[in-house]
N, C-alpha and C positions, 0 to 999 in steps of 0.2 A: 504494500500500500504506500509506503513511504517513497519508494522509487517512482511510482506513477505521479505522485504529487510534485516531484521535482522536475519531471519531464514536461508536464503540461505547460508551465510558463515558457519554456524554451520553444516548444512546438508552436504555441500561440504567437510568440515573438517572431518566429520564422515566417509564419503565415502572414502576419501584418506587414513584415518587410517585403514580402513577395507581392502583396496587394498594392503597396505604395507605388510600385512601378507600373501598375496596370490602370492607374486613374486616367480619366478622360483628359486631364490637364497635362499629362506627361507628353513631351514633344519628341518627335523623331530627331535623332542626331543628324546634323548636316547644316547646310547654309540656310539663312533666313529666306523665306519664300514671300513673294508678293502676289496678292490676288488681283488678277486682271480679267475683266469681262469686256465684251464689246458686241457690236452688231456688224455683220458683213452684208453688203448689198452689191448687186450687179445692176448697173444703169439705174440706180435709185430704188430698186426693188429688193426686199429681203431675200437672201439666198439660203434656202433650207437645204440641209444635208451637205454643206460645204465642209471639207476637211482643211483645217487651219493648222499650220505648223510653224512654230517659232524655233529656228535653228541658230544656236549660238555662234558668234564670230570666232570664239576660241573653243577649245575642247570642253565638253560638258553635255549634259542631257538636254534634249529638245523638249519643248512643251507643245501640247496638242489640244485640239478641241474639235467638236463637230457642232455646226450651227443647228438651231431648232427652226420651227416653221416661221418664226419672226426674224430669223437671221441672227439671233442672239447666241453667244458662246461664252464659255468660261474655261480659261486655260488650266491644264493639269500637267504635272511633270511625272509624279510617281503614283498618285492616287487622286480620285475625284475631289475637286475643290481645294487642292493644296497650293495651286498657283504656279509661279515661275521663279527661277533663281534670277536675281538682279544681273544685268549685263546687256550687251548689245546683240541684237538678233536680226537675222534675215527672215522675212515672213513669206510663206508660200500658201496658196489657196488652190484647191482643186475640188471638183465635184464630178465623180464618175457615175454614169448610169449605164445600165445594160439595155441595148437596143436590139431589135431583130437583126440577124446576120444578113449575109448576101442573099439577094433575091434575083432570080433569073426569069426572063420573059417566057422561057420554054425549057423543056427537058433537053432539047438540042443545044440551046445556049449554054446550059450547065455542063453538058458533056464536052462541048468545045472548050470551055474554060478549064475543066479538069485535064483534058488532053494537053492543052497548051502549058498550063502551070504545074501540073502534077500535084496540085494541092486540093484539099477538101474544103469546100465552102463552109464557113463557120455558121453554126446555128444561131449564135449570138455574137455581139461585139460590144466592147466597152468604150464609151465615148466620154471625154471630159467636156462638160458643158460650160466650163469657165475658160476664157481665152488662155491659150497655151502659155503665154508669157508669165502668168501668175503661178504656174506650177514649178518654176525653177527659181532658186534663190539668186541665180546670176542675172535673170531677166525680169523678175517681178517688180523691182523698184520699191519694194516695201521693206522698210527697216523700222526697228523699234529699240528705243533705249529705255530699259527698265531699271529704276533705282530703288534702293531701300526706302520704304515709306511712300512710294509712288502708286500705291494701289488705286485703281480706278478703271476707266474705260479706254479701250483702244479700238476705235471703229475702223473698219476696212471698207473703203468705197471703191469698188472695182468698176471699170468701164469696158464694154465689149469692143470699142473701136479705138 
């Protein structure tokens, strides 16, 4: 009996110490994150389903988002809602949709294509509905400077011409 009463306080202390690290206020180790939200539009209209990527100028993790039906997005780096690491970023945007594949006027036209190319016509094709320049960090022209304490909105206004 005596032995049990001595162990109980130590076990209780070990459990409390373990729970202290599991509190909702405990933070992930690593750099401070900045919460960034925004709206992406194409020719003034909200762009739903756009994939937004913030790629750092120096090595480090990129931040991502997908826009909702109103064009709104919230950046994440490691987990939803965590934000982005401060730094300078190139921004890219694309939106891929699946469209019906190659269509032929007749069976003869399809057979001629197959004979000439040796390829099978695809049943579907993936098309980027955002101008191609926005899909590359070299050509998008979109840059962002994120500083500690600069939480806020970063809207992306894309144009098709």
